[in-house]
Structures are given as C-alpha cells and as structure tokens.
N, C-alpha and C positions, 0 to 999 in steps of 0.2 A: 554433457548436455545437461542434466539437472543443477550441477554447480553453475553453469551462466544460468540457467532458468531461474534460480535461488538469487544468484547475483543481480538479476535483472528486477527482480520483484522488491528486493530490498532497497535497490536503486529509486524505483517510483516511490517505494512506502519514506523514505528519507525526504524525497523530494517533495512528497503531498504535507508531510510533517511541517516542512519548512513553510512551506506554503500558507498553511493554517495559523503559524507563528504571524507570519508577516501580515496576514489577514485581522487577525485578533490586534496588532498593534496600526491597523490604520495604513499598514505599507504596502498592501497587496491591490492593485487592480486588478477589478473583474466587473463583468458585466450582471446588473441585478441587484438584488440586496446583497447585504452581509449574510443574513442569514439563509438564503438560497445558496450562496457560494459556499458557506461551508457546511451547508447539507450535501451538495453534490460532493465536496472534497471527503466527507465524511463516510459517504457511500462507496467513495471508490476505494477509500481504506479498508472497509469492510471488505470489499471484495478482492483486494491483494491479499489482506491477510487469511481469507478463505482460500486463496490459491497458495500461498506458502503453507499453509496447514496440510491440503492435499499434498503438494510437495512432499513435506516432510513426512508425511504418514506413509505415502510412497515407498519413501527411503527405508524408514525404519522395517515394513513389512519385507524390503527386499534384504534387509540385513538378518530379518528371522528366517528366512528362506533358506539361506547358504546352511 
C-alpha cells in the first residue's frame, strides 16, 4: 500500500518536472501566462513533496516501533 502510494507520488513528481522543463523551453501548451502555469506547477510540486515527506516519515516511525 505505502509502496504504491510512493510510486504514484514519484510518478506525479516526475511528470510535473517534465512539464516544467517543457514550459521553460516553450513547448508546453497551457492556458494563461507562463508565470501562472509555472506557479500552478510549482504549487503542485510542493504539495507532492509534502505528501512524500509525510509518507516517508510515517515509514520511518513504523520502523522505529518494531
């Protein structure tokens, strides 16, 4: 379960980082300004990183319980 959750979050993170690269190179189609699109992507990346940290800290605390 946790491994699936981590894999999903990592996949989302990689996809967003690829989109950001395309945006910076002018090859990503989006609605609105480049700055607004970049801000949305960066906010989503921040959320993903927070979720990853939360899951990983839970994994660490579970190891310490054993």
